[in-house]
LONUBA-832135 format. One record per residue (C-alpha): residue in three letters; x, y, z. Coordinates in steps of 0.02 Angstrom, whole numbers, plus 50000, padded with zeros to 5 digits. Layout:
N
res / xx / yy / zz
ala / X / Y / Z
...
***
This chain:
352
res / xx / yy / zz
unk / 49937 / 48525 / 48273
unk / 49869 / 48659 / 48142
unk / 49694 / 48734 / 48109
unk / 49676 / 48614 / 47945
unk / 49686 / 48462 / 48075
unk / 49528 / 48533 / 48149
unk / 49347 / 48510 / 48121
unk / 49291 / 48673 / 48048
unk / 49153 / 48680 / 48205
unk / 49277 / 48676 / 48328
unk / 49395 / 48803 / 48289
unk / 49354 / 48997 / 48355
unk / 49266 / 49116 / 48262
unk / 49363 / 49235 / 48151
unk / 49365 / 49402 / 48170
unk / 49301 / 49531 / 48020
unk / 49506 / 49589 / 47987
unk / 49506 / 49548 / 47806
unk / 49635 / 49415 / 47845
unk / 49686 / 49315 / 47679
unk / 49644 / 49474 / 47556
unk / 49736 / 49507 / 47397
unk / 49689 / 49663 / 47300
unk / 49772 / 49607 / 47119
unk / 49889 / 49725 / 47028
unk / 49841 / 49791 / 46874
unk / 49874 / 49962 / 46728
unk / 49777 / 50058 / 46861
unk / 49855 / 50019 / 47029
unk / 50026 / 49931 / 47010
unk / 50053 / 49938 / 47197
unk / 49909 / 49842 / 47262
unk / 49903 / 49791 / 47448
unk / 49947 / 49605 / 47451
unk / 49821 / 49598 / 47619
unk / 49870 / 49508 / 47784
unk / 49918 / 49292 / 47763
unk / 49791 / 49191 / 47828
unk / 49788 / 49189 / 48017
unk / 49844 / 49032 / 48077
unk / 49756 / 48951 / 48265
unk / 49877 / 48904 / 48396
unk / 49863 / 48743 / 48500
unk / 49794 / 48834 / 48644
unk / 49663 / 48923 / 48541
unk / 49606 / 48759 / 48491
unk / 49638 / 48635 / 48645
unk / 49579 / 48694 / 48809
unk / 49706 / 48566 / 48897
unk / 49867 / 48651 / 48795
unk / 49788 / 48847 / 48884
unk / 49773 / 48772 / 49052
unk / 49967 / 48720 / 49024
unk / 50014 / 48859 / 48980
unk / 49926 / 48957 / 49121
unk / 50017 / 48849 / 49239
unk / 50184 / 48888 / 49161
unk / 50155 / 49073 / 49174
unk / 50101 / 49042 / 49342
unk / 50255 / 48963 / 49380
unk / 50368 / 49076 / 49311
unk / 50282 / 49228 / 49422
unk / 50283 / 49096 / 49575
unk / 50479 / 49081 / 49528
unk / 50496 / 49269 / 49530
unk / 50399 / 49292 / 49710
unk / 50540 / 49152 / 49770
unk / 50672 / 49247 / 49703
unk / 50634 / 49399 / 49786
unk / 50610 / 49313 / 49952
unk / 50773 / 49256 / 49921
unk / 50836 / 49417 / 49855
unk / 50768 / 49483 / 50026
unk / 50853 / 49337 / 50127
unk / 51010 / 49334 / 50055
unk / 51042 / 49518 / 50113
unk / 50992 / 49481 / 50280
unk / 51072 / 49318 / 50301
unk / 51246 / 49314 / 50203
unk / 51395 / 49415 / 50283
unk / 51473 / 49537 / 50179
unk / 51640 / 49465 / 50187
unk / 51605 / 49302 / 50160
unk / 51681 / 49223 / 49982
unk / 51630 / 49063 / 49886
unk / 51690 / 48979 / 49737
unk / 51587 / 48971 / 49587
unk / 51642 / 48859 / 49435
unk / 51704 / 48903 / 49324
unk / 51737 / 49120 / 49399
unk / 51839 / 49051 / 49542
unk / 51822 / 49131 / 49740
unk / 51713 / 49279 / 49751
unk / 51593 / 49392 / 49852
unk / 51443 / 49274 / 49922
unk / 51345 / 49396 / 49952
unk / 51362 / 49501 / 49810
unk / 51320 / 49326 / 49710
unk / 51174 / 49283 / 49778
unk / 51108 / 49443 / 49762
unk / 51145 / 49464 / 49573
unk / 51088 / 49286 / 49565
unk / 50913 / 49317 / 49626
unk / 50863 / 49486 / 49558
unk / 50914 / 49419 / 49400
unk / 50797 / 49248 / 49421
unk / 50669 / 49376 / 49475
unk / 50667 / 49510 / 49361
unk / 50696 / 49379 / 49204
unk / 50520 / 49258 / 49267
unk / 50432 / 49399 / 49268
unk / 50488 / 49465 / 49088
unk / 50477 / 49258 / 49030
unk / 50295 / 49243 / 49107
unk / 50226 / 49407 / 49034
unk / 50299 / 49347 / 48857
unk / 50222 / 49167 / 48860
unk / 50045 / 49234 / 48921
unk / 50062 / 49327 / 48779
unk / 50089 / 49217 / 48661
unk / 50005 / 49082 / 48720
unk / 49845 / 49143 / 48770
unk / 49809 / 49330 / 48737
unk / 49736 / 49347 / 48541
unk / 49857 / 49325 / 48412
unk / 49759 / 49365 / 48288
unk / 49851 / 49544 / 48166
unk / 49754 / 49683 / 48124
unk / 49775 / 49818 / 47992
unk / 49714 / 50000 / 48040
unk / 49730 / 50130 / 47915
unk / 49823 / 50298 / 47987
unk / 49720 / 50425 / 48037
unk / 49742 / 50606 / 48081
unk / 49837 / 50645 / 48238
unk / 49698 / 50721 / 48323
unk / 49580 / 50582 / 48335
unk / 49387 / 50604 / 48293
unk / 49277 / 50548 / 48411
unk / 49215 / 50398 / 48312
unk / 49429 / 50347 / 48319
unk / 49432 / 50371 / 48508
unk / 49267 / 50263 / 48524
unk / 49362 / 50144 / 48428
unk / 49512 / 50153 / 48529
unk / 49430 / 50131 / 48684
unk / 49335 / 49982 / 48619
unk / 49494 / 49901 / 48534
unk / 49549 / 49919 / 48721
unk / 49419 / 49847 / 48808
unk / 49423 / 49687 / 48678
unk / 49600 / 49680 / 48710
unk / 49558 / 49670 / 48891
unk / 49455 / 49533 / 48861
unk / 49545 / 49437 / 48740
unk / 49680 / 49430 / 48872
unk / 49569 / 49330 / 48994
unk / 49663 / 49422 / 49149
unk / 49479 / 49409 / 49227
unk / 49451 / 49231 / 49184
unk / 49615 / 49162 / 49200
unk / 49601 / 49186 / 49417
unk / 49776 / 49097 / 49414
unk / 49888 / 49199 / 49301
unk / 49794 / 49370 / 49389
unk / 49837 / 49314 / 49567
unk / 50006 / 49246 / 49547
unk / 50077 / 49403 / 49422
unk / 50009 / 49519 / 49541
unk / 50097 / 49415 / 49677
unk / 50274 / 49427 / 49583
unk / 50218 / 49605 / 49543
unk / 50199 / 49674 / 49720
unk / 50349 / 49562 / 49783
unk / 50472 / 49620 / 49675
unk / 50489 / 49812 / 49730
unk / 50535 / 49745 / 49913
unk / 50711 / 49711 / 49851
unk / 50755 / 49900 / 49796
unk / 50646 / 49947 / 49990
unk / 50802 / 49811 / 50066
unk / 50936 / 49924 / 49990
unk / 50861 / 50052 / 50054
unk / 50949 / 49976 / 50223
unk / 51100 / 50038 / 50179
unk / 51049 / 50225 / 50210
unk / 51032 / 50190 / 50412
unk / 51031 / 50141 / 50534
unk / 50996 / 50345 / 50595
unk / 51148 / 50403 / 50694
unk / 51051 / 50446 / 50825
unk / 51137 / 50552 / 50945
unk / 51295 / 50475 / 50909
unk / 51359 / 50621 / 50802
unk / 51342 / 50735 / 50975
unk / 51463 / 50654 / 51082
unk / 51630 / 50626 / 51076
unk / 51756 / 50553 / 51200
unk / 51762 / 50701 / 51291
unk / 51725 / 50681 / 51466
unk / 51741 / 50781 / 51648
unk / 51932 / 50757 / 51684
unk / 51989 / 50654 / 51523
unk / 52166 / 50722 / 51509
unk / 52228 / 50812 / 51334
unk / 52361 / 50706 / 51265
unk / 52488 / 50758 / 51139
unk / 52471 / 50732 / 50956
unk / 52634 / 50696 / 50922
unk / 52743 / 50656 / 51079
unk / 52564 / 50559 / 51155
unk / 52622 / 50635 / 51321
unk / 52476 / 50731 / 51438
unk / 52468 / 50911 / 51413
unk / 52533 / 51043 / 51540
unk / 52495 / 51213 / 51535
unk / 52674 / 51249 / 51538
unk / 52698 / 51138 / 51395
unk / 52575 / 51259 / 51278
unk / 52665 / 51446 / 51228
unk / 52600 / 51575 / 51183
unk / 52544 / 51594 / 51001
unk / 52576 / 51390 / 50963
unk / 52459 / 51276 / 50894
unk / 52449 / 51084 / 50979
unk / 52370 / 50957 / 50928
unk / 52262 / 50853 / 51062
unk / 52175 / 50700 / 51081
unk / 52075 / 50628 / 51230
unk / 52157 / 50518 / 51351
unk / 52148 / 50330 / 51317
unk / 52125 / 50348 / 51131
unk / 52275 / 50250 / 51051
unk / 52310 / 50248 / 50871
unk / 52304 / 50042 / 50838
unk / 52149 / 50061 / 50922
unk / 52015 / 49981 / 50785
unk / 51901 / 50116 / 50818
unk / 52035 / 50274 / 50817
unk / 51988 / 50337 / 50637
unk / 51815 / 50357 / 50695
unk / 51839 / 50433 / 50841
unk / 51983 / 50528 / 50816
unk / 51869 / 50626 / 50683
unk / 51763 / 50672 / 50818
unk / 51881 / 50716 / 50970
unk / 52036 / 50802 / 50873
unk / 52071 / 50959 / 50951
unk / 52166 / 51129 / 50935
unk / 52242 / 51205 / 51084
unk / 52326 / 51377 / 51058
unk / 52356 / 51511 / 51208
unk / 52332 / 51678 / 51187
unk / 52333 / 51843 / 51288
unk / 52180 / 51808 / 51399
unk / 52177 / 52028 / 51359
unk / 52139 / 51966 / 51152
unk / 52016 / 51845 / 51181
unk / 51849 / 51948 / 51144
unk / 51713 / 51829 / 51186
unk / 51691 / 51812 / 51363
unk / 51619 / 51642 / 51356
unk / 51764 / 51570 / 51273
unk / 51877 / 51669 / 51412
unk / 51765 / 51599 / 51522
unk / 51795 / 51398 / 51460
unk / 52000 / 51431 / 51456
unk / 52147 / 51433 / 51566
unk / 52275 / 51575 / 51573
unk / 52211 / 51603 / 51388
unk / 52251 / 51415 / 51324
unk / 52078 / 51373 / 51220
unk / 52037 / 51215 / 51148
unk / 51941 / 51218 / 50998
unk / 51872 / 51077 / 50887
unk / 52011 / 51046 / 50754
unk / 51872 / 50980 / 50605
unk / 51827 / 51095 / 50484
unk / 51636 / 51133 / 50496
unk / 51598 / 51137 / 50311
unk / 51625 / 50977 / 50254
unk / 51741 / 50898 / 50407
unk / 51901 / 50947 / 50330
unk / 52056 / 50945 / 50482
unk / 52103 / 51116 / 50494
unk / 52297 / 51131 / 50529
unk / 52344 / 51322 / 50454
unk / 52368 / 51442 / 50605
unk / 52413 / 51643 / 50590
unk / 52489 / 51698 / 50766
unk / 52448 / 51897 / 50740
unk / 52276 / 51878 / 50689
unk / 52241 / 51706 / 50796
unk / 52150 / 51655 / 50615
unk / 52127 / 51457 / 50568
unk / 52104 / 51413 / 50379
unk / 52033 / 51233 / 50330
unk / 52157 / 51205 / 50190
unk / 52005 / 51132 / 50077
unk / 51897 / 51271 / 50047
unk / 51966 / 51414 / 50135
unk / 51846 / 51430 / 50281
unk / 51923 / 51543 / 50399
unk / 51871 / 51550 / 50569
unk / 51943 / 51693 / 50730
unk / 52008 / 51584 / 50883
unk / 52010 / 51754 / 50993
unk / 51810 / 51779 / 50955
unk / 51739 / 51626 / 50987
unk / 51805 / 51549 / 50824
unk / 51673 / 51610 / 50715
unk / 51670 / 51609 / 50520
unk / 51738 / 51761 / 50431
unk / 51762 / 51692 / 50279
unk / 51726 / 51539 / 50182
unk / 51603 / 51423 / 50154
unk / 51570 / 51357 / 50331
unk / 51417 / 51364 / 50401
unk / 51446 / 51396 / 50587
unk / 51589 / 51447 / 50723
unk / 51680 / 51277 / 50790
unk / 51632 / 51212 / 50950
unk / 51757 / 51223 / 51096
unk / 51774 / 51100 / 51222
unk / 51800 / 51171 / 51419
unk / 51957 / 51132 / 51500
unk / 52031 / 51159 / 51663
unk / 52186 / 51106 / 51762
unk / 52200 / 50957 / 51876
unk / 52301 / 50953 / 52043
unk / 52445 / 50886 / 51944
unk / 52453 / 51020 / 51815
unk / 52382 / 50919 / 51666
unk / 52253 / 50996 / 51590
unk / 52082 / 50913 / 51574
unk / 51932 / 50912 / 51488
unk / 51782 / 50991 / 51599
unk / 51649 / 50893 / 51494
unk / 51613 / 50853 / 51321
unk / 51585 / 50973 / 51169
unk / 51426 / 51075 / 51193
unk / 51354 / 51055 / 51008
unk / 51387 / 50941 / 50873
unk / 51553 / 50938 / 50796
unk / 51603 / 50960 / 50615
unk / 51489 / 50985 / 50463
unk / 51298 / 51009 / 50498
unk / 51172 / 50858 / 50491
unk / 50996 / 50835 / 50432
unk / 50920 / 50816 / 50604
unk / 51040 / 50935 / 50695
unk / 50940 / 51045 / 50815
***
């Protein structure tokens, strides 16, 4: 339907924007401005029923975006991360990734499509020609811009088309929840898990190489031995997670060479047990120098003095290695007398 098929009295009043105005080229002005073509009214400008249909279509798209956002959240919570689904013609793919991508894509597309359909069918489509103006706007230009803005806001019918307004606000309000849900992967918070290891009073120190409990006589002066807690086996499902906190370095130093008083009290006949995990970024420490009693992290060369409370003497590590208090049981085996007094490894944000 075009404006030529509608009685003139039913057509919206034209604004004075020089539509159809033509300047004829002559000898004095060979490049005359041809003007804008005559404005053609859309069916929505003429028929309120058609405008209502477009309004419902826009609202439907915004509602679809809201439903897709809810679907995104439900998929994130309900679908297992390792579940697969067959999708023709792609084949078997991860169900969670497919659901998240599909719902997020639909939510974005529906908001965009609704906005475009709203602009093309219900907002004013009158072309406006304006003269170029200096970069610094004059007061009258600023006043004209504000007037044009108010006119545009009026022509958008946002106040009158309440169904569109409410569904658009709903879609825009719900959609950011998709991003909020992704923050779930940053948690849950570790709580006190980073402060505790498998070590506890009475747990034997087990040699990592022989998988046998260590006796005091097994540790020679100047030697370096790696130990794990009794009961932790390599085939355990959580072995890597637990050994990353519980791995020990066992070194025997002449008691007269131990400078730190607490280190001497927590040792047994010069046998000291320190965390093997570097306090810089958590690399395993494995290089020991007998004469100086220094251990070196191979990743970034942080160096610790095991004869002086494992304090940092070089490198980027921020604090000393935690020491485990040890003793000997009735059978002569080395055992822990508790857990580490401080968290193992690098510092973390809630560490006090």
